[in-house]
C-alpha positions as CSV (number, residue, x, y, z in Angstrom):
1,M,10.2,15.0,-27.5
2,D,8.2,15.4,-24.5
3,Q,9.4,17.4,-22.2
4,Y,13.3,17.9,-22.0
5,H,14.7,20.0,-19.3
6,K,15.7,23.8,-19.3
7,G,18.9,24.7,-20.7
8,R,21.5,26.4,-19.0
9,T,20.6,29.6,-17.1
10,K,23.9,31.0,-16.0
11,K,25.7,34.0,-18.2
12,V,27.8,32.9,-21.1
13,S,30.7,34.0,-20.2
14,A,33.2,32.3,-17.6
15,G,34.2,35.4,-15.6
16,T,38.0,35.2,-17.0
17,G,36.7,36.0,-20.5
18,G,36.8,33.4,-21.7
19,R,33.2,31.7,-23.1
20,R,31.2,29.1,-21.9
21,R,30.3,26.1,-24.4
22,K,27.3,23.7,-24.6
23,F,28.6,20.9,-22.5
24,C,26.9,18.1,-24.9
25,N,23.8,17.9,-27.1
26,K,20.3,17.0,-26.6
27,K,19.5,13.6,-26.7
28,L,16.5,11.6,-27.1
29,S,17.0,9.0,-24.0
30,H,17.4,11.8,-22.1
31,C,13.9,13.0,-23.0
32,G,11.5,12.4,-20.2
33,R,7.2,10.7,-20.7
34,V,4.7,12.2,-20.0
35,F,2.5,12.4,-16.5
36,T,0.7,10.3,-16.0
37,A,-2.8,11.3,-14.5
38,T,-3.9,8.6,-12.5
39,K,-7.8,8.9,-11.4
40,V,-10.2,7.9,-9.0
41,G,-12.2,5.4,-11.4
42,T,-15.3,2.0,-11.3
43,S,-12.3,-0.5,-12.1
44,E,-8.5,-0.3,-12.4
45,V,-7.0,0.0,-15.6
46,K,-3.1,-0.6,-16.2
47,I,-1.5,0.2,-19.1
48,S,2.1,-1.7,-19.7
49,V,5.1,1.0,-21.7
50,R,7.9,-0.2,-23.2
51,K,11.2,1.3,-21.7
52,R,14.9,1.4,-22.8
53,G,16.4,-1.9,-23.3
54,G,13.4,-4.0,-24.1
55,N,12.3,-3.8,-20.3
56,S,8.5,-3.2,-19.4
57,A,6.7,-0.9,-17.1
58,I,2.7,-0.8,-15.5
59,R,1.8,2.6,-15.2
60,L,-2.0,2.9,-13.5
61,K,-4.2,4.6,-15.8
62,K,-7.4,4.4,-13.3
63,A,-7.6,3.6,-9.5
64,L,-10.4,1.7,-7.6
65,F,-8.5,0.5,-4.3
66,V,-5.2,1.7,-1.8
67,N,-3.0,-0.5,-0.2
68,V,-3.1,1.1,3.9
69,V,-0.5,0.2,6.0
70,T,-2.5,0.2,9.7
71,S,-1.5,-1.1,13.8
72,N,-3.2,-4.1,12.3
73,G,-1.2,-4.5,9.2
74,V,-1.9,-3.8,5.7
75,K,-5.6,-3.5,4.0
76,K,-6.3,-2.8,0.6
77,V,-9.5,-0.6,1.2
78,K,-11.9,1.3,-2.0
79,I,-11.0,4.9,-2.7
80,L,-13.6,7.3,-2.8
81,G,-12.3,10.7,-3.7
82,V,-9.5,13.3,-3.2
83,M,-9.8,15.4,-1.0
84,D,-6.5,17.0,-0.7
85,S,-3.5,17.7,-3.4
86,P,0.0,19.2,-3.6
87,N,-1.8,20.5,-6.5
88,P,-5.1,22.1,-5.6
89,E,-6.1,21.3,-9.7
90,Y,-5.5,18.0,-9.1
91,V,-8.4,17.3,-6.3
92,R,-10.9,19.1,-8.3
93,Q,-9.6,16.2,-11.3
94,N,-9.2,13.5,-8.7
95,I,-5.8,12.8,-9.9
96,I,-4.1,11.1,-6.9
97,T,0.0,12.4,-6.7
98,K,2.2,11.3,-4.0
99,G,1.4,13.5,-0.9
100,A,-2.4,13.2,-1.8
101,V,-4.7,12.4,0.6
102,L,-7.9,10.3,-0.2
103,N,-11.1,9.6,0.9
104,T,-11.6,6.1,2.0
105,E,-14.0,3.6,3.5
106,A,-11.7,3.1,5.9
107,G,-11.1,7.6,6.7
108,K,-8.4,9.5,5.4
109,V,-5.4,7.8,4.3
110,K,-1.8,10.1,2.4
111,V,-0.8,8.5,-0.5
112,T,3.6,7.2,0.3
113,N,4.4,6.3,-3.3
114,R,4.4,7.2,-6.5
115,V,1.3,6.2,-8.3
116,G,1.8,6.7,-11.7
117,Q,5.3,4.7,-11.9
118,D,4.4,2.0,-9.5
119,G,1.4,0.8,-10.7
120,V,-0.5,0.3,-7.3
121,V,-2.0,2.9,-4.4
122,N,0.1,3.0,-0.8
123,G,-0.7,5.1,2.0
124,I,-0.9,5.2,5.0
125,Q,-3.8,6.2,7.1
126,I,-4.5,9.8,9.1
């Protein structure tokens, strides 16, 4: 299992003297996937991942362009680098996440979507 959520952190006894029992067993279907660290690259790299039920999803591994919403409409702008991020280590590694501020040819852009899950980079101009 790649990632599983934390177990119960409450105390073992129920307060009335009764003992708390485990609600259910851990299952592989409850497990998450490894974080898709989308980086700034020289070309766009997308991979297809199989999901439950045989469906597929597009994961973005490297991004070159961002769709920027401006007052005139939507533009496709080249990404130069990551300027600010909720995680400071991602700035040094050029990893794009939701809420990150990108340096582009059109100026600063804030990412508004979950890049690794959506397969594209969307943002608004700051």
